[in-house]
C-alpha positions as CSV (number, residue, x, y, z in Angstrom):
1,M,183.4,47.4,110.3
2,K,179.7,47.9,111.3
3,K,176.7,45.7,110.5
4,V,177.5,43.0,108.0
5,W,174.6,42.8,105.5
6,S,175.9,40.2,103.0
7,V,178.5,37.5,102.8
8,T,179.4,34.8,100.3
9,S,182.4,32.5,99.6
10,S,184.3,32.0,96.4
11,T,183.6,28.8,94.4
12,D,186.8,27.2,95.6
13,G,186.1,28.1,99.2
14,T,189.4,29.9,99.7
15,H,187.9,33.4,100.1
16,I,185.0,35.2,101.7
17,V,183.6,38.6,100.7
18,S,181.4,40.7,102.9
19,G,179.4,43.9,102.5
20,S,178.8,46.3,105.4
21,S,177.0,49.3,106.6
22,D,180.4,51.1,106.9
23,N,180.1,51.3,103.0
24,S,183.0,48.9,102.5
25,V,183.4,45.5,100.7
26,R,186.0,43.3,102.4
27,V,187.8,40.2,101.2
28,W,188.9,37.6,103.7
29,D,191.1,34.5,103.7
30,A,188.6,31.7,104.6
31,S,191.1,29.5,106.3
32,T,192.9,32.0,108.5
33,G,190.3,34.8,108.8
34,A,192.8,37.4,107.7
35,E,191.5,40.5,105.9
36,L,193.0,40.5,102.4
37,N,191.4,43.6,100.9
38,M,189.0,46.4,101.6
39,L,187.2,47.7,98.5
40,S,186.2,51.3,98.9
41,G,184.0,53.3,96.5
42,H,180.4,53.0,97.7
43,I,179.1,56.0,99.6
44,K,176.3,54.2,101.4
45,P,175.9,50.7,103.0
46,V,176.7,47.7,100.9
47,L,173.6,45.5,100.9
48,S,174.6,42.6,98.6
49,V,177.8,41.0,97.4
50,A,178.7,38.1,95.0
51,F,181.8,36.3,93.5
52,S,182.1,35.4,89.9
53,T,182.3,31.6,89.4
54,D,186.0,31.7,88.5
55,G,186.7,33.9,91.6
56,T,188.3,36.7,89.6
57,Q,185.6,39.3,90.1
58,I,183.3,40.6,92.9
59,V,180.1,42.5,92.4
60,S,178.4,44.6,95.0
61,G,175.1,46.5,95.3
62,S,174.5,49.4,97.6
63,S,171.9,51.8,99.0
64,D,173.8,54.5,97.0
65,S,171.9,53.0,94.0
66,S,175.0,51.7,92.3
67,V,176.3,48.3,91.4
68,R,180.1,48.0,91.3
69,V,182.4,45.3,89.8
70,W,185.8,44.7,91.4
71,D,188.9,42.8,90.6
72,A,189.0,40.1,93.4
73,S,192.8,39.9,93.6
74,T,193.8,43.6,93.4
75,G,190.6,45.2,94.7
76,A,190.5,47.6,91.7
77,E,187.1,48.9,90.7
78,L,186.4,47.6,87.1
79,N,182.9,49.0,86.5
80,V,180.2,51.2,88.1
81,L,176.6,50.5,86.9
82,N,174.7,53.7,87.5
83,G,171.4,53.1,86.0
84,H,169.4,52.5,89.2
85,K,167.3,55.2,90.7
86,K,166.7,53.4,94.1
87,P,168.8,51.4,96.5
88,V,170.1,48.1,95.2
89,L,168.9,45.5,97.7
90,S,170.2,42.3,96.0
91,I,172.6,41.3,93.2
92,A,173.7,38.1,91.6
93,L,176.2,37.1,88.8
94,S,175.4,34.6,86.2
95,T,177.6,31.5,86.3
96,N,179.5,32.5,83.2
97,G,180.2,35.9,84.7
98,T,178.7,37.9,81.8
99,H,175.5,39.1,83.4
100,I,174.3,40.7,86.6
101,V,170.8,40.8,88.0
102,S,169.7,43.3,90.6
103,G,166.6,43.7,92.7
104,L,165.5,47.2,93.6
105,S,163.2,49.1,96.0
106,D,161.3,50.5,92.9
107,N,159.7,47.0,92.5
108,S,161.8,46.1,89.5
109,V,164.4,43.5,88.6
110,Q,167.2,44.6,86.2
111,V,169.6,42.6,84.1
112,W,173.0,44.1,83.1
113,D,176.0,43.2,80.8
114,V,179.0,43.0,83.1
115,L,181.6,44.0,80.5
116,S,179.8,47.1,79.1
117,G,177.6,48.0,82.0
118,A,174.6,48.2,79.6
119,E,171.1,47.5,80.9
120,L,169.8,44.5,79.0
121,N,166.3,44.0,80.6
122,M,163.9,45.4,83.2
123,L,161.6,42.7,84.6
124,K,158.4,44.2,85.9
125,G,155.6,42.3,87.7
126,H,156.3,42.7,91.5
127,K,154.0,45.2,93.2
128,K,156.5,46.1,96.0
129,T,160.2,46.2,96.8
130,V,162.3,43.3,95.4
131,R,164.4,42.0,98.3
132,S,166.3,39.1,96.6
133,V,167.4,37.9,93.2
134,A,169.3,34.9,91.9
135,F,170.3,33.2,88.6
136,S,169.9,29.5,87.8
137,T,173.2,27.8,87.3
138,D,172.8,27.6,83.5
139,G,171.9,31.3,83.4
140,T,168.6,30.8,81.7
141,H,166.3,31.7,84.6
142,I,166.1,34.4,87.3
143,V,164.2,34.1,90.6
144,S,163.1,37.1,92.7
145,G,161.5,37.6,96.1
146,S,159.5,40.7,97.1
147,D,157.6,42.6,99.8
148,D,154.5,41.6,97.8
149,K,154.9,38.1,99.4
150,S,155.5,36.5,96.0
151,V,158.4,34.6,94.4
152,R,158.7,35.1,90.7
153,V,160.6,33.1,88.0
154,W,161.7,34.9,84.8
155,D,163.3,34.0,81.5
156,A,166.7,35.6,81.8
157,S,167.1,36.3,78.0
158,T,163.6,37.7,77.2
159,G,162.5,39.0,80.6
160,A,159.2,37.0,80.3
161,E,157.5,36.1,83.6
162,L,157.3,32.3,83.7
163,N,155.8,31.6,87.2
164,V,154.4,33.4,90.3
165,L,155.0,31.3,93.4
166,N,152.4,32.2,96.1
167,G,152.3,30.8,99.6
168,H,154.3,33.1,101.8
169,M,152.2,35.3,104.1
170,K,154.7,38.1,104.4
171,T,157.8,39.6,102.7
172,V,160.1,37.2,100.9
173,W,163.7,38.2,101.9
174,S,165.8,35.6,100.2
175,V,165.6,33.3,97.2
176,A,168.0,30.8,95.6
177,F,168.1,28.0,92.9
178,S,169.4,24.5,93.5
179,T,172.5,23.8,91.5
180,D,170.6,21.7,89.0
181,G,167.9,24.4,88.6
182,T,165.0,22.1,89.5
183,Q,164.2,23.7,92.8
184,I,163.9,27.1,94.5
185,V,164.2,27.9,98.2
186,S,162.8,31.1,99.7
187,G,162.9,32.7,103.2
188,S,160.2,35.0,104.6
189,S,159.0,37.3,107.4
190,D,156.4,34.6,108.0
191,N,159.3,32.8,109.7
192,S,159.2,29.9,107.2
193,V,161.6,28.5,104.6
194,R,159.8,27.1,101.5
195,V,161.0,24.8,98.8
196,W,159.4,25.0,95.3
197,D,159.5,23.1,92.0
198,A,161.2,25.6,89.7
199,S,159.4,24.5,86.5
200,T,155.8,24.0,87.8
201,G,155.8,26.4,90.7
202,A,154.5,23.7,93.1
203,E,155.3,24.1,96.8
204,L,157.3,21.0,97.8
205,N,158.1,21.7,101.5
206,I,157.6,24.2,104.3
207,L,160.5,24.2,106.8
208,N,159.3,25.6,110.1
209,G,161.5,26.2,113.1
210,H,162.7,29.8,113.0
211,R,161.0,32.1,115.5
212,K,161.5,35.3,113.5
213,T,162.0,36.5,109.9
214,V,164.2,34.3,107.7
215,L,166.5,36.7,106.0
216,S,168.8,34.4,103.9
217,V,168.6,31.0,102.4
218,A,170.9,28.8,100.2
219,F,171.2,25.3,98.8
220,S,174.3,23.2,99.2
221,T,176.0,22.4,95.8
222,D,174.7,18.9,95.8
223,G,171.2,20.1,96.6
224,T,170.8,17.8,99.6
225,C,170.9,20.5,102.2
226,I,169.5,24.0,102.8
227,V,170.9,26.7,105.1
228,S,168.9,29.6,106.5
229,G,169.7,32.6,108.6
230,S,167.1,34.5,110.7
231,K,166.4,37.4,112.9
232,D,166.1,34.8,115.8
233,N,170.0,34.9,115.6
234,S,170.3,31.3,114.5
235,V,171.6,29.6,111.4
236,R,169.8,26.4,110.6
237,V,170.6,23.5,108.3
238,W,167.8,21.4,106.8
239,D,167.5,18.2,104.8
240,A,166.3,19.5,101.4
241,L,164.3,16.4,100.6
242,T,162.5,15.7,103.9
243,G,162.5,19.2,105.4
244,A,164.0,17.8,108.7
245,E,166.2,20.3,110.7
246,L,169.7,18.8,110.8
247,N,171.5,21.5,112.8
248,M,171.1,24.8,114.5
249,L,174.2,27.0,114.6
250,N,174.2,29.3,117.6
251,G,176.8,32.0,118.2
252,H,175.6,35.2,116.6
253,L,174.2,37.8,118.9
254,D,171.9,39.5,116.4
255,S,170.0,38.9,113.2
256,I,171.6,36.7,110.5
257,W,171.4,38.6,107.2
258,S,173.4,36.3,105.0
259,V,174.3,32.6,104.8
260,T,175.8,30.3,102.2
261,F,177.6,26.9,101.8
262,S,181.1,26.4,100.6
263,T,181.1,24.7,97.2
264,D,182.1,21.3,98.7
265,G,179.3,21.6,101.3
266,T,181.7,21.2,104.2
267,H,181.4,24.8,105.6
268,I,178.8,27.5,106.1
269,V,179.5,31.2,106.3
270,S,177.1,33.7,107.9
271,G,177.0,37.4,108.4
272,S,175.1,39.2,111.2
273,S,174.0,42.5,112.7
274,D,176.3,41.6,115.6
275,N,179.1,42.8,113.3
276,S,180.6,39.3,112.9
277,V,181.2,36.9,110.0
278,R,181.3,33.4,111.2
279,V,182.5,30.2,109.6
280,W,180.9,26.8,110.7
281,D,181.5,23.1,110.1
282,A,178.4,22.2,108.1
283,S,178.2,18.6,109.4
284,T,178.8,19.2,113.1
285,G,177.7,22.8,113.5
286,A,180.9,23.7,115.2
287,E,182.0,27.4,115.0
288,L,185.4,27.4,113.3
289,K,186.1,31.1,112.9
290,V,184.8,34.5,113.9
291,L,186.0,37.1,111.5
292,N,186.7,40.6,112.8
293,G,186.7,39.5,116.4
294,H,183.7,40.6,116.4
295,M,175.9,35.8,128.4
296,K,169.0,33.5,135.7
297,P,167.1,31.3,137.5
298,V,167.0,27.5,137.1
299,L,163.4,26.3,136.4
300,S,163.8,22.6,136.0
301,V,166.3,19.9,136.9
302,T,166.4,16.1,136.8
303,F,168.8,13.1,137.0
304,S,169.5,10.5,134.4
305,V,168.1,7.1,135.4
306,D,171.6,5.8,136.3
307,N,172.2,9.0,138.4
308,T,175.4,9.9,136.7
309,Y,174.2,13.1,135.1
310,I,172.0,16.1,135.9
311,V,170.2,18.2,133.3
312,S,168.9,21.6,134.1
313,G,166.7,24.1,132.3
314,S,166.8,27.8,133.0
315,S,165.2,31.2,132.3
316,D,168.5,32.1,130.5
317,N,167.0,29.9,127.7
318,S,169.7,27.2,128.0
319,V,169.8,23.6,128.9
320,R,172.9,22.4,130.8
321,V,174.3,18.9,131.5
322,W,176.4,18.3,134.6
323,D,178.5,15.4,135.8
324,A,176.6,14.4,138.9
325,L,179.8,13.1,140.6
326,T,182.1,16.0,140.1
327,G,179.8,18.9,139.4
328,V,181.6,19.7,136.2
329,E,179.5,21.3,133.5
330,L,179.6,18.9,130.5
331,N,177.5,20.8,128.0
332,V,175.5,23.9,127.4
333,L,172.6,23.2,125.0
334,N,171.6,26.4,123.2
335,G,168.7,26.7,120.9
336,H,165.7,27.7,122.9
337,M,164.8,31.4,122.6
338,K,162.8,31.7,125.8
339,P,162.9,30.1,129.3
340,V,163.1,26.3,129.5
341,W,160.4,25.0,131.8
342,S,160.8,21.3,131.6
343,V,163.7,18.9,131.0
344,T,164.1,15.1,131.2
345,F,166.3,12.2,130.1
346,S,165.3,9.2,128.0
347,T,165.3,6.0,130.0
348,D,168.7,4.9,128.5
349,S,170.1,8.4,129.3
350,T,171.2,8.9,125.7
351,H,168.8,11.8,124.9
352,I,167.4,14.8,126.6
353,I,164.2,16.6,125.8
354,S,163.3,20.2,126.8
355,G,160.2,22.3,126.6
356,S,160.2,26.1,126.5
357,S,158.2,29.3,126.3
358,D,159.5,29.6,122.8
359,N,156.8,27.0,121.9
360,S,159.2,24.3,120.9
361,V,160.2,20.9,122.3
362,R,163.8,20.1,121.5
363,V,165.6,16.7,121.4
364,W,169.4,16.7,122.2
365,D,172.2,14.1,122.1
366,M,173.2,13.8,125.7
367,S,176.9,13.0,125.0
368,T,177.6,15.6,122.3
369,G,175.0,18.2,123.1
370,A,173.9,18.2,119.5
371,E,170.4,19.3,118.7
372,L,168.8,16.3,117.0
373,N,165.3,17.7,116.5
374,V,163.2,20.7,117.0
375,L,159.5,19.7,117.4
376,N,157.3,22.5,116.1
377,G,153.6,22.3,115.9
378,P,150.6,24.5,116.5
379,M,151.9,25.1,120.1
380,K,152.5,27.8,122.6
381,T,154.5,27.6,125.9
382,I,155.5,24.0,126.6
383,Q,154.5,23.3,130.2
384,S,155.5,19.7,130.4
385,V,157.4,17.0,128.5
386,A,158.0,13.3,129.0
387,F,159.6,10.3,127.2
388,S,157.9,7.0,126.8
389,S,159.8,4.2,128.7
390,D,161.3,2.8,125.5
391,G,162.5,6.3,124.4
392,T,160.8,6.2,121.0
393,R,158.1,8.8,121.7
394,I,157.8,12.2,123.4
395,V,154.6,13.7,124.8
396,S,154.2,17.4,125.5
397,G,151.6,19.6,127.1
398,S,151.1,23.1,125.9
399,S,149.3,26.4,126.8
400,N,147.4,26.1,123.5
401,N,145.3,23.4,125.2
402,S,146.7,20.5,123.3
403,V,148.8,17.4,124.0
404,Q,151.1,16.3,121.3
405,V,152.9,13.0,120.7
406,W,156.1,13.0,118.7
407,D,158.5,10.5,117.1
408,A,161.6,11.0,119.2
409,S,164.0,10.1,116.4
410,T,162.4,12.0,113.5
411,G,160.6,14.8,115.3
412,A,157.4,14.0,113.3
413,V,154.1,14.8,115.0
414,L,152.4,11.4,115.5
415,N,149.3,12.7,117.2
416,V,147.7,15.9,118.4
417,L,145.3,15.2,121.3
418,N,142.6,17.8,121.4
419,G,140.0,17.9,124.1
420,H,141.2,20.1,126.9
421,K,139.6,23.6,126.9
422,K,142.5,25.3,128.7
423,P,146.3,25.1,129.0
424,V,147.8,21.6,129.7
425,W,150.2,21.7,132.7
426,C,151.2,18.1,133.1
427,V,151.6,15.0,131.0
428,A,152.9,11.4,131.5
429,F,153.1,8.1,129.8
430,S,152.1,4.8,131.4
431,T,155.0,2.5,132.0
432,D,154.1,0.2,129.1
433,G,153.7,3.3,126.8
434,T,150.1,2.5,125.8
435,C,148.4,5.4,127.5
436,I,149.0,9.1,128.2
437,V,147.5,11.1,131.1
438,S,147.3,14.9,131.0
439,G,146.1,17.6,133.5
440,S,144.8,21.0,132.6
441,S,143.5,24.4,133.8
442,D,140.1,23.2,132.6
443,N,140.1,21.2,135.9
444,S,140.1,17.8,134.1
445,V,142.4,14.9,133.9
446,R,142.3,13.1,130.6
447,V,143.5,9.6,129.6
448,W,144.4,8.9,125.9
449,D,145.4,6.0,123.8
450,A,149.0,6.8,123.0
451,S,149.0,5.2,119.6
452,T,145.7,6.4,118.2
453,G,145.2,9.6,120.1
454,V,141.7,8.5,121.1
455,E,140.4,10.0,124.3
456,L,139.7,7.1,126.6
457,N,138.5,8.9,129.7
458,V,137.8,12.3,131.2
459,L,138.4,12.3,134.9
460,N,136.2,15.1,136.5
461,G,136.3,15.9,140.2
462,H,138.9,18.6,140.7
463,M,137.6,22.1,141.1
464,K,140.7,23.9,139.9
465,T,143.8,23.6,137.7
466,I,145.6,20.2,137.6
467,R,149.3,20.7,138.3
468,S,150.7,17.2,138.3
469,V,149.6,13.7,137.1
470,A,151.3,10.3,137.3
471,F,150.5,6.6,136.5
472,S,151.3,3.8,139.0
473,T,154.0,1.5,137.7
474,D,151.5,-1.2,136.8
475,G,149.3,1.4,134.9
476,T,146.1,0.6,136.9
477,H,145.9,3.8,138.8
478,I,146.4,7.6,138.2
479,V,147.2,10.2,140.8
480,S,146.6,13.9,140.3
481,G,147.3,17.1,142.3
482,S,145.5,20.4,142.0
483,D,145.1,24.0,142.9
484,D,141.9,22.9,144.8
485,N,144.5,21.5,147.4
486,S,143.4,17.9,146.9
487,V,145.2,14.7,145.7
488,R,142.9,12.3,143.9
489,V,143.4,8.7,142.9
490,W,141.6,7.3,139.9
491,D,141.0,3.9,138.2
492,A,143.0,4.3,135.0
493,S,140.8,2.0,132.9
494,T,137.3,3.1,134.0
495,G,138.1,6.7,135.1
496,A,136.3,6.1,138.4
497,E,137.5,8.4,141.3
498,L,138.8,6.0,144.0
499,K,140.1,8.4,146.6
500,V,140.1,12.1,147.5
501,L,143.1,12.7,149.7
502,N,142.5,16.0,151.7
503,G,144.9,17.6,154.0
504,H,147.0,20.1,152.1
505,M,146.0,23.7,152.7
506,K,147.3,25.1,149.4
507,T,148.0,24.0,145.8
508,V,149.4,20.5,145.3
509,L,152.2,21.0,142.9
510,S,153.6,17.5,142.4
511,V,152.5,13.9,143.0
512,A,154.2,10.5,142.5
513,F,153.6,6.8,143.2
514,S,156.1,4.6,144.9
515,T,157.3,1.9,142.6
516,D,155.3,-0.8,144.3
517,G,152.2,1.4,144.0
518,T,151.2,1.2,147.7
519,R,152.1,4.8,148.5
520,I,151.7,8.3,147.1
521,V,153.8,11.3,147.9
522,S,152.6,14.9,147.4
523,G,154.2,18.3,147.7
524,S,152.3,21.5,148.3
525,E,152.6,25.3,148.5
526,D,151.4,24.9,152.1
527,S,155.0,23.9,152.9
528,S,154.2,20.3,153.5
529,V,155.1,16.9,152.0
530,R,152.6,14.2,152.7
531,V,152.8,10.5,152.2
532,W,149.6,8.6,151.7
533,D,148.5,4.9,151.8
534,V,146.9,4.2,148.4
535,S,144.4,1.6,149.7
536,T,143.2,3.4,152.8
537,G,144.0,7.0,152.0
538,A,145.5,7.4,155.4
539,R,148.4,9.9,155.8
540,A,151.7,9.2,157.4
541,N,153.1,11.7,159.9
542,V,155.8,13.7,158.1
543,P,157.5,17.0,159.2
544,N,156.6,20.1,157.2
545,I,159.0,21.5,154.6
546,P,158.6,24.0,151.7
547,I,158.3,21.9,148.6
548,N,157.2,22.3,145.0
549,S,158.1,19.1,143.2
550,I,158.5,15.5,143.9
551,T,159.5,12.7,141.6
552,S,160.3,9.0,142.1
553,P,163.4,7.6,140.5
554,A,163.5,4.4,138.6
555,D,165.6,2.6,141.2
556,N,163.2,3.6,144.1
557,T,166.1,4.5,146.4
558,C,164.7,7.9,147.2
559,I,162.5,10.8,146.1
560,P,164.2,13.9,144.9
561,L,162.6,17.1,146.1
562,D,162.4,20.2,143.9
563,D,162.0,23.6,145.6
564,E,161.2,26.4,143.3
565,S,161.3,29.3,145.8
566,A,161.9,32.6,144.0
567,R,161.7,30.6,140.7
568,L,164.9,28.7,141.6
569,S,165.0,25.0,141.4
570,I,166.8,22.8,143.9
571,V,167.2,19.1,143.9
572,H,167.9,17.0,147.0
573,Y,169.0,13.4,146.2
574,A,169.4,10.9,149.1
575,Y,170.9,7.4,149.1
576,P,169.8,5.3,152.1
577,A,172.3,2.9,153.6
578,W,170.4,-0.2,152.3
579,T,171.0,0.7,148.7
580,T,173.7,-1.4,146.9
581,V,174.7,1.6,144.8
582,Q,177.6,3.4,146.6
583,K,177.8,7.0,145.5
584,P,180.7,9.1,146.9
585,W,178.5,12.2,147.1
586,I,178.6,13.1,150.8
587,C,177.6,16.7,151.5
588,S,175.9,16.1,154.8
589,V,175.2,12.9,156.6
590,L,172.5,12.2,159.1
591,G,171.9,8.6,160.1
592,S,172.0,6.5,157.0
593,Y,171.4,9.4,154.4
594,R,173.8,10.9,152.0
595,L,172.9,14.2,150.3
596,M,174.0,15.8,147.1
597,W,173.3,19.4,146.0
598,V,172.8,20.7,142.4
599,P,175.2,23.6,141.5
600,E,174.3,27.2,140.8
601,V,171.1,27.3,142.9
602,A,170.0,29.1,146.1
603,Y,170.7,28.1,149.7
604,P,168.5,25.2,150.9
605,Y,165.2,25.8,152.7
606,S,164.2,22.1,152.9
607,I,165.3,20.2,156.0
608,I,164.0,16.7,155.2
609,V,164.7,13.9,152.8
610,I,162.1,11.3,152.1
611,S,162.8,7.9,150.6
612,C,160.7,4.8,150.2
613,K,161.9,3.6,153.6
614,G,161.0,6.7,155.6
615,S,162.2,10.3,156.3
616,A,165.0,12.0,158.1
617,L,165.7,15.6,159.1
618,I,168.9,17.0,157.6
619,N,171.4,19.2,159.4
620,F,173.0,21.5,156.8
621,Q,175.8,22.6,159.0
622,D,179.1,22.4,157.1
623,C,177.2,21.5,153.9
624,K,178.8,22.3,150.6
625,I,176.4,24.6,148.7
626,G,176.3,26.1,145.2
627,H,179.7,26.2,143.5
628,D,181.3,24.4,146.4
629,W,179.0,21.4,146.0
630,A,181.7,19.2,144.3
631,D,183.9,19.6,147.4
632,C,181.6,17.2,149.2
633,Y,183.4,14.3,147.5
634,T,184.4,11.7,150.1
635,P,185.1,8.2,148.8
636,I,183.1,5.5,150.6
C-alpha cells in the first residue's frame, strides 16, 4: 500500500476501510489489524471511502472520476457511478444508505441514487474545487467545503443552497455534521478548525493549535468531542463545547489525511501519507494499533523542586523527563514541532511547561507525560517560560515582543502584556505571584501587575539586550543581566536603579539572587561566574569557568550551572555536606561536594561548583559522564 488518503470505521467499530494511492480499497479487522479484503477496480488513487450505516456496503471515490459501491463482506463490486467528468475528491453515504453525495474538482456537488446509480441532483454555488462533503444524520441536509474558502449547507432533496458559512481564510479541506445535525465542523488550510451552528450559519468556535493545514475533521457520536488531522502530522482531540484541546496524538510521520471516531467514541482511526493507518485510544491518546506495519542538542534543562526529576528540552523538538537518581528516561513528551528552548517544573513538581520555536507553550502532566494544554496566542518563538509559585499561572516571553499570562489549568490567556518594542528574552514571577518582570532586546526591563497586566515600571539603563531577570525572594529587588556586560540591581517598587555591577567582559547570560537576598550570582560569555554583595556591589574572588546559565534552587543548597557550549546544555548539581538531604549521586567528590551529571550531553568544560556557602574546584578524573552517569550511584 502507498499513501492512505482516506479511512473510516464501520458503525459497530469492528471494521476499518481505507483508500490508497495504490488504487485499492482495503478492509481491516479493527481489533487485530488483519487485512480482510482488498477491493480492486479503480484505476487511479482512491481519495475517499465510506461505510453504509448497517455496515453492509462500502462506497469509494477516485481520481479516475468514478464512484464505486462494494459489498463489505465479499468485496464484490455492486455499482460503478460514471457520471463524473473530474476526479471525485469526497464522497458520503446517507444514513439510510439510499443516497451518495460526491464533491468534485469541477466545483460541483452531486447527489446519486445508490441502487440505480442515477444522478438525482447537481448542487452549484462553489466557485472552486469541492474538497469535502457530508450528509446530516437524518439525510435532509448536505454540507460541503471548497477551495473558495466557504462552507455551504444544502437541502438534500431539492438541492437549494441554505447557507454560506464564511470565516476561513483558505481552502476548506474537511466538513462534518454533528450526529444531531445542529452543528458543523470544518478544517482548513488556514490551520484552524471551526465549529458552526448548522441552522443559522453562526460561527461558534475557532479551534487553534495545528501548525499546518487541517485536512480532516469529525465529531464523536455524542457530539462532545471533535477530532482533527493535519499536515503537521498530529491528530488532535478537542472539547466541542469549549474548544479546549484535550489530546494530541503523535506517531504519524507525515500528513494526516483522514480521521474519525468509533461509534462509541472510545477509539480514533487516522490515515496518513506515511502509509500507515493508526488506531488510538480516544481518552488517553495511546496508540493501540499500526495497520500495515507501516527518530540533537539539549537546549534547556532543570530539576524539580524536590530534586527527584530532571526535565530537558531539545532541538529534536522533544521534552524528556528523567529519574534524577537512576538516570532512567521516564517519559518523552512529543508535541512541539520545533526546538524547545525553555522548560520548567511547577513548584509541586506535578506539571511541566515548555516553550518552543513552534510558537507554543505546552503544559504536561509530569507523571503520565500527557499533554494537558497547548497555549496558543499571537506569538512567535517562545524564549522563556515560568510558573507562578502556586502553579496556577504561566508567564511566557516571545519574539513577537509580548509577554503573555496563562491559566495553567485551562490554557486560557489571562493577559497579554504589550509594551516591549522588540523580542522578550526572559520573564519571571515574584515569589508572591503579584508581579512579573521581563527583559527584552529593546534594552528595557519592565515590571507588570500579574493580575491586571498593567505596566508598573520601565527600568531603563541597559544599553543592549536583556538576557536574564529575577526577583529577590522578598520581591523588593530585581536583578538583570545584559549584552552590555553589566549586571544591574533595581528597586522593584519604584524602578530606581540601585547598583550597576561592572566586571564582566562579555554578555551576562544569567543572573540569580541567593534565597536570603544578600548575594547575586551572574554567569557570562567571558567564561566567568561572579558573586556580588547586593548591598555594597563588591565582588567575591571566584575562579573563572565557561558558563551560560545559573539558577538558584528552592532549598538553597547550591546553584546549578548550565553550560550551552556548542548549543548543548549541561547541568551541574552539588550538595554540600551541611545539607540534611542525603542524595546518593556521587560522580566525583572534592571536599564536601557531591556532583551529578545530566545524561546525553557533552563532556564537561566547567571545573567549579558554587553554592551559597562558597565554591570548590572539581576534579573530573574517574567521573561518570553521559550514558555512564547513573553508574555514579554510591549509597551514603
